[in-house]
N, C-alpha and C positions, 0 to 999 in steps of 0.2 A: 518321918519323911513323907509317908503317905498322906497324913492329915494336912501337912503344909501344901502338898501338891493339890489335894482336893480343895482346900481353902482358896488357893490361887485360881483354880478353875471356876469356882463359884463367884469369886470377886469379878473375874473377867466376864462371865455370863451376865452378871448383875449390871456391869458398866455397859455391856452391849445393849441390854434391855432398856437402860436409861437413854442411850443414844438414839434408839429406835423411836422414842416418843412415848407419851403416856398411852396406857391401854386400860380401858374402863371395862370392869367385869363385875358380874354377879356370881360369886363363888359357888353358891348352892345349885345353880343351873348350868354352869359351864359356858354361859353366853359371854362373849368378849366383843367389845367395840372399840375401834380406833378411827376418829374422824380428823380430818385435817383440811386446811384451805390450800388449794392448788394455786401456785404463783400469786401469793397473797398481794404483793405490792403492785405487780403489773395489772392484775385484774382490778384492784382497788382504784388504780388510776383510770380505768375505763368504767368506773362506777359499777363494778360487778364483784361477786364473790362465788367461787366455784368450790363446792364441798365434795370431798372424796371420802368414802366410808369403807372400812374393812370390818367384816363381821365373821365370827366363827361361833358355832354351837346353835345357830339359828338358821333354819331354811326360810329364805325370803319368799313370800307369796304376794300376788297382786291384791292390794286391799279391796279393790272393787269386786273381787269374786269370793270374799270371805263369808263364811257362815258366822253365826253368833256364838256357837259353842267353842270353847277353848280347846285347841289341839297343841299339846306340848311340843316345843321344838319348832313351831311354825309362827311366823309373824311378818312385820314389815317396819318401815322407818318413818317416823314423823320428823319432818324438817320444820322448824319454827323460827321465823325471822322476827326479831323483836317481839312484839306482842300480838302479831297477826295470827289468824288461824292456821293450824297445822296443815302441811302438805303431806299426805300420806303416799308413800311410794315404796316399790321394791327395787328401785334403781339406786345403785351405790354411788352415783355421781349426780349432783343437782346444782344448777346455776341460778343465781339470783342476779337479775340485770336491772339497770336504771335505779340503783340505790342513791338516796339523797346523801349529800355531804354530812359527815359526822360519824359518830360511833354507831356500830350495829352489833347485835348479839344473835348468833344462830345456835339454836338447841337442836341436837340430834338425839331423838328418843326412840328406843326400840320398843315396839308394842306387839302384843300377841295377836293372833288372828281374830280374837274376840274384841279387839280395839282397846285393850286395857294395857297400861304401861307395864313393862317387865322389870323396871327398877334399874335399867342400864341406860345411861345417857351421858352426853358430853356437851359442853358449851364452848363455842368458838367466837372470838371477838375480832372484828375488823373495822377499820376506820377509813372512810371514803374521804379523800382530799377535797 
């Protein structure tokens, strides 16, 4: 009976995790990332995309104040629209305005304070009408 109850609890937790959306993680570091588009359709109609990011296991620091030596557990976010240069930021919300009609891809990449990718990233797609 206890095994059946434990199984039911695990299945319920698994379904809850799926409903919450994908979580991208690098298991060996404990760093987790979840990126989403805020009001996707409404913002797309205004030729915009607003990205919201949730991060755990990484202390966000201003990329402009970073030294070159790696400090474990410290880093920032690269937001990359299509094939444009990355926007480095410690902000967990970033807006792209004036997007041209058609499909766009936004990559959200976590990087260390030494500017090197940490192996945790997520891709978001939006189509501007």
